[in-house]
N, C-alpha and C positions, 0 to 999 in steps of 0.2 A: 504494500500500500504506500502511496506517495506521502511525503512528509507533510504537505500542506493540510491533508485531511486530519491527521492526528492533532495538529495545532488547533483545529476548530473545537476539539473537546479536550483542551489542555487539562491535565490532572484528573481526567475522567478514566480511571482504570488504565488500560494500555492505549487509549485513544483509538480503539478499533472502529472500523466502519460499521454502519447499520447492518445487523444480521451477523456480524462477525464472520468467522471462517465457515460457519454452517451455510451461509448463502453462497460462498464459493463452492462448497461441497455440492450444493444443489445444482449449480451450473455445471460442474464437472460430471455429475451423474446424468444430467439431461443430454450432455454432449457425448456421453459414452467414453470419457477419458478413463484410461486404466493402464495397467502394466505395458510398457513399451510406447505409450503415447508421448510424442515430443511436443512440449509446450513452451511458450514464451510469456513471461509476465513483464509487461511494459509498465514503467513507473513503479518498480518493485519495492522501492523504499528500503526497509531493513531486511527484506527477504522473507518475511513471515509467510506469505502465500507460497513462495517457492518451496520452503521447507515443508509446509503443510501438504502440498500436493505430492511431494516426493514420498512423505511418510504414509499418508492415508491412501493414496491411489497408485503408488509405485510408478509414477510418471517420471520421464526424463525432462526436467524443467530448467530452463535458463531464465535468469533475471536481468533486467536492464533498467538503469536509472540515470538521469542526466545530472544529478547532484553529486559531485565528487565527495562531499562531506559524508554522504550516506552509504558509501561503498562498504560492502561486506563480502565474505567469501562467495556467497551465492549470487551476488549481483555485480554485473559488469557496468562500466561507465559507457554511456552512449545516448544518442538522441533518437527520440521516437520518429522524427521526421526523416531519419536516414538510418534505418535499422541495419546493423552490421552483420547481416545474415544472408545466405543465398536464397534464391527463389525456391518456393515450395519446400521449405525446410521443416515446417511445423504442422502438427495436427490441430493445434489450437493456440490462440493468442488471447491473453486476458489483459484488460485495462480497467482497473478498479479505482474509482474515485479520482480520475485524472483527466479524462477527455475534456471536461468543462474548463480545465485550466490551460488547455493547449491552444495557442493562437491560430494555428493552421490545422484544424482537425481533418480537413480533406486530405492533406498530405500524409498524415499519420494513418488514416484509414486505408489509403492507397498502398502504403507500405505494408500494412497488416495483410491486405489481400495478396500482395506480392509474395510474402514469405509463407503464406498458408498453402497447404496442399489443396488441390481441388476437392471440394466437399468438407474441408476443414472448417472449424468454428472459431468465431470471434466472440468473446464474452465481454460485455460492458456492464458496469454498474456505476451509478453517479447520481448527482442531483439533477433535476430537470424541472421545467415549468409545467406543473401538473394541470394548470388551467390557463387558457389564453395563449398568446404567442410567446416566443422566447424573449429573453431580455438580458442585458448586461447588468451585472450586480457587483458589489464590492468584493465578492468571493469568486468571481469569474462569470462565464457565460452560462445562462440557463436556456438550453434548447427545449423546445416542445417535443413531444413524442414524434410528431410529423417531421420535424426538422432532423431528429436523430435518424429516423428511418430513411429520409431522403438522402442524407449524407452517406448512409450505408449503400443504398441503391447506386449512387453515383460512383462509388468505389468498387462496384461489382460484387457487393456482399448482400445476400438475401436475408432480410429479417425473418426469423422463424418463431421467435418468442419475444414478447414484451410484457413484463410483469411489473405492476406498481407495488412497491414495498415501502410506501411512505410511513406506514405504521411502525416499521423498524427504525426509521429516522426519528420519529416522535418518541419512541421508547428510549432510544439512546440519549436524546436531548433531555427528556424528563428525568432520567436516571442521574444525569450530571447536575441538573438543577436541584433535585431533591437531596443530593449528597452535599450540596453547597459548594460544588466544584465549578471551575471556570468553564464557560461554554461560549466560544467566540462566535459560533453560528447563531446562537440565540441573540447575542448582542447585535450582530449584523442585521438580523431579521427585524429587530426593533428600531434600527437606526434610520436616520432621515434620508440616507442615500439608497435605501432599498426601494426598488421600483414598486409603485402602488399597483394593486390588482393582480399581482403575480403570485400564484399559489405554488409554493416550493414543495416538490415531491422527490422521491428517490425510486430509481428503477433498476431492474435487471433485464438486459436485452441479450439475446443470442442471435447471431447471424451466421449464415453458411456461405463459404466462398464458392462462387459459381464457376 
């Protein structure tokens, strides 16, 4: 998981994403990832997802992150816009809590399509505009579901599942607030710079490389 997400829930447990690794496990099961599957975790942060997928599903997992400060043995340094891997190298690519922070998402999705095998799966989870059109926010870009799916289509990736998991976002936020711990997301949502009329949600999306 990328470092920016953990900072939204500073001091809230491990700062994990909504649904934790169990949502990652659900995506892996839906995609049929298992022993021998070659996976890439983009914006892998401290390598938690990489280690989890190796241990729970016996996958061969590479991690990549652009922040040199967050390097660890499971995660290599590199840019999502220029993935340092050959064509058709992976059965699956994951981008958790990071696409909304990327300035050129079309380039990143195109790179994901390039390194995926035909029929391989891209897993996305992130904040999104659950109601109304997309918007720019202090925390990054909130795309609508339609915008997410259109970006995938343009990259040659076919959306096959889109699930709303806003309840998991709310639970994580509530846990932080009830524990009296910092929650930068809650502060941003209440702030004057947050666009009015935008309902903030959280989604899981799976797309297949065509």
